[in-house]
Every structure is written in C-alpha cells, then in structure tokens.
C-alpha positions in Angstrom: 154.2 54.1 110.3 155.3 51.3 107.9 153.5 51.0 104.5 152.1 47.7 103.4 152.0 48.6 99.7 154.7 47.7 97.0 156.6 50.7 95.9 159.7 51.9 94.1 162.1 54.3 95.8 163.5 57.1 93.8 166.8 58.7 94.8 166.7 62.3 93.5 170.3 63.5 93.8 170.0 67.2 92.8 172.3 70.1 92.7 171.7 71.4 96.3 170.3 68.3 98.1 169.2 64.7 98.0 165.7 63.3 98.3 164.7 59.7 98.6 161.0 59.1 98.0 158.7 56.0 97.8 156.5 56.0 94.7 153.4 53.9 94.8 151.3 52.7 91.8 148.2 54.7 91.7 149.7 57.5 93.9 148.8 58.1 97.5 150.9 58.7 100.5 154.2 60.7 100.3 157.0 58.9 102.2 160.3 60.8 101.7 163.4 62.2 103.3 165.6 65.1 102.3 169.1 66.4 103.1 170.9 69.5 101.8 174.6 69.5 101.1 177.2 72.2 100.9 178.0 74.2 97.8 181.7 75.1 97.3 182.9 78.2 95.3 186.8 78.1 95.4 187.1 80.8 92.7 184.8 83.0 90.8 183.0 80.9 88.3 184.0 77.6 90.0 181.4 75.3 91.6 182.3 72.1 93.4 180.5 69.3 95.5 182.0 66.9 98.0 181.1 63.5 96.5 181.3 61.8 100.0 178.9 64.3 101.4 176.5 63.5 98.5 176.8 59.8 99.2 176.3 60.3 102.9 173.1 62.2 102.1 171.9 59.4 99.8 172.7 56.7 102.3 170.8 58.6 105.1 167.8 59.5 103.1 167.5 56.1 101.5 167.9 54.2 104.8 165.2 56.4 106.4 162.7 55.9 103.5 163.3 52.1 103.3 162.7 51.9 107.0 159.4 53.8 106.6 158.0 51.6 103.9 159.5 48.3 105.1 162.3 46.6 103.0 159.9 43.9 101.8 157.7 46.3 100.0 160.6 47.9 97.9 160.4 46.4 94.5 163.4 48.5 93.1 165.4 51.7 93.4 165.6 54.3 90.6 168.1 57.1 90.4 167.9 60.5 88.9 170.7 63.0 89.3 172.2 66.4 88.5 173.6 66.0 85.0 177.1 66.8 83.7 178.6 67.1 87.2 181.7 64.8 87.0 184.3 63.2 89.4 187.1 60.7 89.5 187.7 58.1 92.1 189.9 55.0 92.9 188.2 51.6 92.2 190.2 49.9 94.9 189.8 52.3 97.7 186.6 53.9 96.7 188.0 57.3 97.5 187.4 60.2 95.2 190.2 62.3 93.8 189.0 65.5 95.3 185.8 67.3 94.7 183.3 66.9 91.9 183.1 69.6 89.3 179.5 70.8 89.1 177.6 71.4 85.9 177.5 75.1 86.6 181.2 75.5 86.7 182.8 77.7 84.1 186.6 77.0 84.6 187.0 75.3 81.2 185.4 78.2 79.2 188.8 79.1 77.6 189.5 75.5 76.6 186.1 75.3 74.9 186.9 78.5 73.0 190.2 77.0 71.9 188.4 74.0 70.4 185.8 76.2 68.7 188.5 78.4 67.2 190.2 75.2 66.0 187.1 74.3 64.1 185.9 71.4 66.3 182.4 72.6 67.0 180.7 71.0 63.9 182.2 67.6 64.8 181.2 67.9 68.4 177.7 68.8 67.4 177.3 66.0 64.9 178.6 63.3 67.2 177.3 64.4 70.7 174.3 66.7 69.9 175.8 69.3 72.2 177.7 72.6 71.9 181.3 73.4 73.0 180.5 74.7 76.4 182.0 74.2 79.9 178.6 73.1 81.0 179.2 69.6 79.7 181.5 67.0 81.3 184.1 66.4 78.7 186.3 69.5 79.3 185.8 69.1 83.0 187.2 65.5 82.9 190.1 66.8 80.9 190.8 69.5 83.5 190.5 66.9 86.4 193.2 64.7 84.7 195.5 67.6 83.9 195.3 69.4 87.3 194.9 66.8 90.1 197.8 64.4 89.4 195.3 61.5 89.1 197.0 58.2 88.2 195.6 57.0 84.8 195.7 53.3 85.5 193.3 50.3 86.0 192.1 51.7 89.3 190.8 54.9 87.9 187.0 55.4 87.6 185.5 58.4 85.9 181.7 59.2 86.1 178.8 61.4 86.7 176.9 61.4 90.0 174.6 58.5 89.0 177.6 56.2 88.3 179.1 57.3 91.7 176.0 56.3 93.5 175.6 53.0 91.6 179.2 52.2 92.5 178.6 52.8 96.2 175.2 51.2 96.3 176.6 48.0 94.8 179.7 48.1 97.0 182.0 48.7 94.1 180.6 45.8 92.0 179.1 47.9 89.2 180.5 50.9 87.3 177.7 52.0 85.0 175.6 54.8 83.8 172.6 55.2 81.5 172.4 56.6 78.0 170.7 59.8 79.1 173.5 60.7 81.4 176.2 59.5 79.0 174.6 61.8 76.3 175.5 64.8 78.4 179.2 64.2 78.8 180.4 65.3 75.3 182.1 61.9 75.1 179.2 59.9 73.8 177.9 59.2 70.2 174.2 59.8 70.5 173.5 57.7 67.3 175.6 54.6 68.0 174.8 54.9 71.8 178.5 54.2 72.6 181.3 56.1 74.0 183.0 58.0 71.1 186.6 57.1 70.3 187.1 60.6 68.6 185.6 62.6 71.5 187.5 60.7 74.2 190.7 61.3 72.2 189.9 65.0 71.8 189.6 65.4 75.6 192.3 62.9 76.5 189.9 60.7 78.4 190.8 57.0 78.9 187.7 54.9 77.8 188.7 52.1 80.2 187.9 54.5 83.1 184.4 55.3 81.9 181.3 53.5 83.1 179.5 50.8 81.0 176.4 52.5 79.3 173.2 50.6 80.0 169.5 51.2 79.2 167.7 53.7 81.4 165.2 51.1 82.4 166.7 47.8 83.3 168.6 46.2 86.1 172.0 47.7 86.8 172.7 45.7 89.9 171.5 45.1 93.5 172.4 46.9 96.7 175.3 45.5 98.7 175.4 44.8 102.4 178.4 47.1 102.4 176.4 50.2 101.5 174.5 50.9 104.7 171.0 49.9 103.4 169.5 46.5 103.1 171.2 44.2 100.6 169.6 42.7 97.5 167.3 45.5 96.3 167.4 45.9 92.6 168.7 49.2 91.1 166.7 49.2 87.9 166.3 52.7 86.6 168.6 55.8 85.9 168.0 59.0 84.1 169.5 62.5 84.2 167.2 64.7 86.1 165.7 66.5 83.1 165.1 63.4 81.1 163.5 61.8 84.2 161.2 64.8 84.5 160.2 64.3 80.9 159.3 60.7 81.6 157.7 61.7 85.0 155.5 64.2 83.1 154.4 61.2 80.9 155.7 63.0 77.8 156.2 59.6 76.2 155.0 60.6 72.8 156.8 62.8 70.1 155.6 66.4 70.4 155.1 66.4 74.1 157.2 68.9 76.2 158.0 69.9 79.7 159.8 72.6 81.6 161.5 72.0 85.0 161.9 75.2 87.1 164.7 74.0 89.4 168.2 75.5 90.1 168.1 76.1 86.3 165.3 75.5 83.9 165.2 72.9 81.2 162.7 72.6 78.4 162.7 69.2 76.7 160.6 68.2 73.6 160.2 64.5 72.8 161.1 64.1 69.2 160.8 60.3 69.0 163.1 57.5 67.9 165.1 59.2 65.1 167.9 61.5 66.2 167.4 64.9 64.5 170.2 67.0 63.0 171.8 69.6 65.2 169.7 72.8 65.6 171.2 76.3 66.3 170.9 77.2 70.0 169.4 73.9 71.0 170.8 70.6 72.3 170.0 67.1 71.0 170.0 64.5 73.7 169.0 61.0 74.5 165.8 61.1 76.5 165.8 57.4 77.5 166.5 53.9 76.3 164.1 51.2 77.5 165.0 47.6 78.3 163.8 46.4 74.9 166.1 48.9 73.2 163.4 51.5 72.4 165.2 54.9 72.2 163.6 58.3 72.6 165.5 61.5 71.7 164.7 65.0 72.9 165.6 68.5 71.8 166.5 70.6 74.8 166.8 74.2 75.8 169.0 74.7 78.9 168.7 77.7 81.1 171.4 77.8 83.8 169.8 80.0 86.5 166.2 80.3 87.6 165.6 78.9 91.1 169.2 79.7 91.9 168.4 83.4 91.4 165.8 83.0 94.3 168.5 81.4 96.4 170.6 84.5 95.6 167.9 86.8 96.8 167.9 84.8 100.1 171.5 84.1 100.6 173.3 86.7 98.7 171.2 89.8 99.1 169.2 88.9 102.2 166.0 90.3 100.5 164.0 87.2 101.6 164.5 84.7 104.4 163.0 81.7 102.7 162.4 80.8 99.1 158.7 80.6 99.7 158.6 84.4 100.3 159.6 85.4 96.8 156.1 84.8 95.2 154.2 87.0 97.7 156.9 89.6 97.6 156.9 89.7 93.9 153.1 90.1 93.8 153.1 92.9 96.4 153.8 95.3 93.5 151.7 95.6 90.4 154.6 95.5 87.9 158.4 95.3 87.8 158.8 99.1 87.8 160.9 98.9 84.7 163.4 96.7 86.4 164.8 93.6 84.6 167.2 91.0 86.2 169.2 88.9 83.9 170.5 86.1 86.2 173.5 85.1 84.0 175.5 84.2 87.1 177.1 81.3 85.3 176.8 82.6 81.7 173.8 82.2 79.5 172.6 78.9 78.1 170.0 78.4 75.3 169.8 79.9 72.9 172.9 82.2 73.5 175.6 79.8 74.8 177.6 82.7 76.1 179.8 81.7 79.0 181.1 85.3 79.3 177.7 86.8 80.1 177.2 87.9 83.7 174.2 88.8 85.9 172.7 92.2 85.1 170.1 94.4 86.8 168.8 97.2 84.6 166.1 99.9 85.0 166.8 100.8 88.6 165.5 104.2 89.8 165.3 105.8 93.3 161.8 104.3 93.5 163.0 100.6 93.0 162.3 98.4 96.0 163.2 94.8 96.9 159.8 93.8 95.7 160.6 95.1 92.2 163.8 93.1 92.2 162.0 89.9 93.5 159.3 90.4 90.7 162.0 90.9 88.1 163.7 87.6 89.2 160.4 85.7 89.0 159.6 87.3 85.6 163.1 86.3 84.2 162.0 82.7 84.6 159.2 83.1 82.1 161.3 85.3 79.7 164.2 82.9 79.6 161.8 80.1 78.9 160.3 82.0 76.0 163.7 82.7 74.5 164.5 79.0 74.6 161.1 77.8 73.3 161.1 80.3 70.5 164.5 79.0 69.3 163.4 75.4 69.8 160.2 75.7 67.8 162.0 77.7 65.0 164.9 75.2 64.7 162.9 72.0 65.0 160.0 73.1 63.1 157.6 71.7 65.8 155.0 73.7 67.6 154.6 73.0 71.3 150.9 72.8 71.8 151.1 73.0 75.6 153.8 72.9 78.3 153.8 70.7 81.3 155.7 72.2 84.2 157.3 71.2 87.5 160.0 72.2 89.9 159.9 74.5 92.9 159.0 77.7 91.1 156.1 76.0 89.3 154.1 76.5 92.6 153.8 80.2 91.7 150.5 80.6 89.8 151.4 84.2 88.8 154.6 83.1 87.2 152.8 80.3 85.3 150.2 82.7 84.1 153.0 85.0 82.8 154.5 82.0 81.3 151.3 81.1 79.4 151.0 84.7 78.2 154.6 84.8 77.0 154.4 81.5 75.1 150.8 81.8 73.8 150.1 78.2 74.8 148.4 76.5 77.7 150.6 75.7 80.7 149.7 72.6 82.8 150.9 71.8 86.3 150.5 68.2 87.4 149.1 67.0 90.7 152.5 65.5 91.7 155.2 68.0 90.9 158.1 65.9 91.9 158.4 64.6 88.4 162.1 63.9 88.5 161.5 61.3 91.2 158.5 60.0 89.5 160.4 59.5 86.2 163.2 57.6 88.0 160.7 55.4 89.7 158.7 54.7 86.6 161.8 53.7 84.7 162.8 51.3 87.5 159.3 50.1 88.0 158.9 49.3 84.3 162.0 47.1 84.4 160.6 45.2 87.4 157.0 45.0 86.3 155.6 47.4 88.9 154.1 49.3 85.8 153.5 46.9 82.9 153.7 49.5 80.0 154.3 53.0 78.9 150.5 53.4 78.8 150.3 52.4 82.5 152.9 55.1 83.2 151.1 57.8 81.3 147.8 56.9 83.1 149.4 58.0 86.3 149.7 61.6 85.2 147.0 64.0 86.4 146.6 67.8 86.1 146.3 70.0 89.1 146.0 73.4 87.5 146.3 74.9 84.0 146.8 78.5 82.7 145.4 79.8 79.5 147.3 82.5 77.7 145.8 86.0 77.1 144.9 86.1 73.4 146.1 89.8 73.3 149.8 89.4 72.7 150.8 93.1 72.5 151.8 93.7 76.1 153.5 90.3 76.3 155.6 91.1 73.3 156.5 94.6 74.5 157.7 93.2 77.9 159.7 90.5 76.2 161.4 93.1 73.9 162.4 95.0 77.0 163.9 91.9 78.5 165.8 91.2 75.3 167.4 94.6 75.6 168.6 93.7 79.1 170.0 90.4 77.9 172.0 92.3 75.3 173.6 94.3 78.0 174.6 91.1 79.9 176.2 89.5 76.9 180.0 89.0 76.6 180.7 90.9 79.8 183.8 89.1 80.8 186.8 90.0 78.7 188.5 87.1 77.0 
C-alpha cells in the first residue's frame, strides 16, 4: 500500500544492520525495511565490515521504503550511522580499499598507548574533546594508510559511514560529513568546527582526502540516477547515531539526557552552545549544528557492550535462540545468584577507558544456571550506565533529573526499573523507540520545512512508560558495590 502523506525517510546504518524508515509528521504508520550485514573478526580484538555490503543494504532498504510511500511523498532523506567506523576508497572508481575498521576494533591500542606516553593526551583532549583510545577514527585511519598500501593522491577519499553513503547516493558528486560525525574522528577541532591541522599531522592523515564538514541539518546534495533509487531526492540531515538519538528524544534543551541501549550504550547530556572543558572519564562531543549555525554540545558516556552481550548469549554460548528470549529468561530467577558478568569484550569505555580489560564472569557456583548468567548480562546494562552517569554528573556538575531511554534493550521493563533504582531518577521510555531514525528524519525535515522549528520537533515526543526509583537506596548500592568488585577483576587483563 502506498502512503499519500509527505514524509522524510531516515537511513539508520547501524553496526549490525541497516533500516530505512519513513517518518511522518504527527506520527502514524510505520513503513520500513531492514537488512542485516555480516560482522568480520579477522583477529582477536579486530572488527571489520564490508562497505559494499553496507551500501547494498542501504540501497535495497531505501528502494523498498521509497516504493512503499511513493517517491512524490518523500520530502528528504536523513542519515544516521554507526560512528567512528572508518574506511578509504578511490574517488574515481568508487571502490573501497578493503574493509571498514569498526568502532569496536582494538588493533590500535598500542599506538594510543604510545601517544599517551609521549604526553599527547592533554592536547588531544583539549582539541577534540576525546581520549586517546582505539575506539575513535584517527588511529584507525593511520593504520589503514600504513598497512594497506593505499595511494595518497587526489583520488583518495577517507570517511566515516555517513560520508560513504552520501558519496554513493550522490553518484560520487559529494564527499561530505556533518559536525557530529567529524567530532568523533579525533581529527576535528570541536571549537572551531574544522578539521585540525595538528591532529591530522599527528596521525599522518591528508586533509585533502577528508570530507567537507557541513551542518547536521541542511542540504548535502540530492540522489543521483546512478545510485539505484529515484534521482533528485534531497539528502538534508546527517548525525552520528547517538547524537541523532539525543535529537530524536527531543533533548533539545541543556540539561536533558538520553541513553540508547544498542550494541553498546551511550549516555548523552545536552550542555548547550558553549563547549565545556574536558572532564575525566567523559567525552565532549558536538551534538549537532543546525542550518542557521546554532551549535549544541553534549557530554557523553560511552559503554562499548550492552546489546552485543545479548548477541553473545545467542551466537556465542547458545543460551538463547533469539534476543527477545533474554528478558523472560532473566526474570525466571528471582536474583542473579551472586553472578556478575562484565561484558568487556572490547575493553571498557566510560569512565574507565581501559582497552586491556576483558569480559569476566564472577560468582559462579554449582547452582549457577543459564538464567543467572542471562540475568547478570541484563543487570550489567544498568550497572554500566550508573558508572557512566555517576562520573558524568560529578565531572560536569550537572544533575540528570530524568533519563529518556531507547534502543532494543529498553523494551525490558525489569531492566528499566533496575536502571531507575540504580540511578535514583525517573526513567522514561518514549512511545516511538526508534529515536536514531527519528533524529535523522527531524534534522532533514527541519532543513526542508517539514518541521518548522525545534519546538515542533519537541512536540512530537510522547512517553509510553516511566519507571520511578525505589527511594530506599541500600540494596541498590550494595548490588552496585558487588558489581564494581567484578569490574576490578576485569581491568587491565591483557598484558601490554
């Protein structure tokens, strides 16, 4: 059935799959298509994606969704993407130089250590708002250029997944990114909102190969008749997935915060138009830049593994057959039986920033069952979030009054109640939980007049459920203290 309403199509290019979804003003019907793509693990700690497979998934889902709504009803396309994942390709042929290195990849941990030991961390923090960690794109780009015999010439293009998609959607006419994605590369000055000469020199990155940085809301280009979907559709909004979720949760005022429980979990707090100084354990990032130049910054806590631990239960251990089974299995026991799982499969993010931590299960007895392990995985989502929020509020001096949540695991009421108890604040789940897609659509729709203002965007947000904390904090604090003991045992596991 073809829709007769004007819409914006959001391309949500995540870590494990791509969804293209039509977003209509005022909400309503859900018209979308989804495709998974393969994860590649060539060595322990290495994670790669095939950029061509990602593009094919985008092309297929986008064509399906446009066909469902009718091309005449599509006002714009917005893009949101897995951040920090980086690739290189040839501008003339359009072919990538091998696989993309994924944000979870740890291969450059040693290089980040070298730079830290050389005293570069304060400068990196001041310019980029980030920490020296293999999570970010800069050291990945350096590795690509050093290890893949990539010609450094006028035909070289370097970029994150959003810029790869813009390149393909425009038939190679536009090589661009937005400030939110650029701010995650460790190559970008978050105050001047330009590529940093000193950071590019530090990592040996040719600035001529980097994409043009544009506002998150504004026209990047239009679709080409070469890209496999109808030509002439404006591409008018881009944001990294977590910044898009902040916007999609209508956290448009300073002091508003969200957490996305996806492959990892990411807590962002809108801190307004002034870039704050670096805070221990936290990241400072560009939330978005609007077409009129309005800038919003965010303080972020980054947790590398939450939903990915559920995938591990399914694919690695075979404890569950589908991700949806984890909630009921976890609730089939009254407590965790003393078991704690620290899912540091790719190191620990905020507030530890320990790339040498590894996954740990402690407290196992002969009575431990798969239900206890599943429950411990679910509980780890809430405990890791508390660790990050505690550090965030201490460092920024800003209290989070409530937390808006989204992502796959936010469907678990029991986990959200535990989250409220652990944080001591109200947790609110929106009626539409695909907030990354919403954010990309709102940014694109603002640029094309589908939504006339930020106030109109905020008016779209509606609560579906909220969870009030238990005022008695004793048990929550005891449980969290036990969790922290488990974290201590996972720290610095890999010898270096």
